[in-house]
C-alpha positions as CSV (number, residue, x, y, z in Angstrom):
1,M,-14.5,23.5,-3.9
2,S,-16.8,21.4,-1.9
3,D,-16.1,18.7,0.8
4,P,-15.5,15.5,-1.0
5,R,-16.4,13.5,2.4
6,P,-20.2,13.3,1.7
7,Q,-19.7,12.0,-1.8
8,I,-17.2,9.3,-0.5
9,K,-19.8,8.2,1.9
10,T,-22.5,8.2,-0.6
11,L,-20.5,6.0,-3.0
12,A,-19.2,3.8,-0.5
13,A,-22.7,3.2,0.7
14,E,-23.7,2.5,-2.6
15,L,-21.1,-0.2,-3.3
16,G,-21.7,-1.5,0.3
17,V,-18.1,-0.9,1.7
18,H,-16.9,1.2,4.5
19,P,-16.1,4.9,4.0
20,E,-12.5,4.5,5.3
21,A,-12.0,1.6,3.0
22,M,-13.1,3.8,0.0
23,R,-10.8,6.7,1.2
24,G,-8.0,4.4,1.4
25,W,-8.6,3.1,-2.1
26,I,-8.7,6.7,-3.3
27,R,-5.4,7.7,-1.6
28,Q,-3.7,4.6,-3.0
29,A,-5.0,5.4,-6.4
30,E,-3.8,8.9,-6.1
31,A,-0.2,7.5,-4.9
32,D,-0.2,5.2,-7.8
33,A,-0.9,8.1,-10.4
34,G,1.9,10.1,-8.8
35,E,-0.4,12.8,-7.3
36,R,0.5,12.0,-3.6
37,D,4.1,11.3,-2.1
38,D,3.2,10.6,1.5
39,R,2.7,6.8,0.7
40,L,4.3,3.8,-1.1
41,T,2.7,3.2,-4.8
42,T,1.5,-0.3,-5.4
43,D,4.6,-1.3,-7.5
44,E,6.8,0.2,-4.6
45,R,5.0,-1.8,-2.0
46,A,5.3,-4.9,-4.1
47,E,9.0,-4.3,-4.5
48,L,9.4,-3.9,-0.8
49,T,7.7,-7.2,-0.2
50,V,10.2,-8.9,-2.5
51,L,13.2,-7.4,-1.1
52,R,12.1,-8.1,2.7
53,K,11.8,-11.8,1.5
54,E,15.1,-11.8,-0.2
55,N,16.7,-10.2,3.0
56,V,15.4,-13.0,5.1
57,Q,16.8,-15.5,2.6
58,L,20.2,-13.7,2.6
59,R,20.3,-13.6,6.5
60,R,19.7,-17.3,6.8
61,A,22.5,-18.0,4.1
62,N,24.9,-15.8,6.0
63,E,24.0,-17.7,9.3
64,V,24.5,-21.0,7.6
65,L,28.0,-19.7,6.3
66,R,29.0,-18.4,9.7
67,R,28.4,-21.9,11.5
68,Q,30.6,-23.7,8.9
C-alpha cells in the first residue's frame, strides 16, 4: 500500500485548502462511517454540545433554587 500523504497534499492543493484541513476532514468522515473510534462522530459532537448547554442551564436553575 502506498503512502496516502502525497495524494492528500495534491488533492488539497487542487481544492485550495491546507493539507492538515483535508486530513481532518478525512478523519472525521472515517469516524462518521464507523471506521475510527479515536474521535467523536459528528452526531456525537452535536449531542455533546446540546448536553453541555443543558448542563449550564440546569446549574443556573439549581443556583436560583438554592438562593430561595
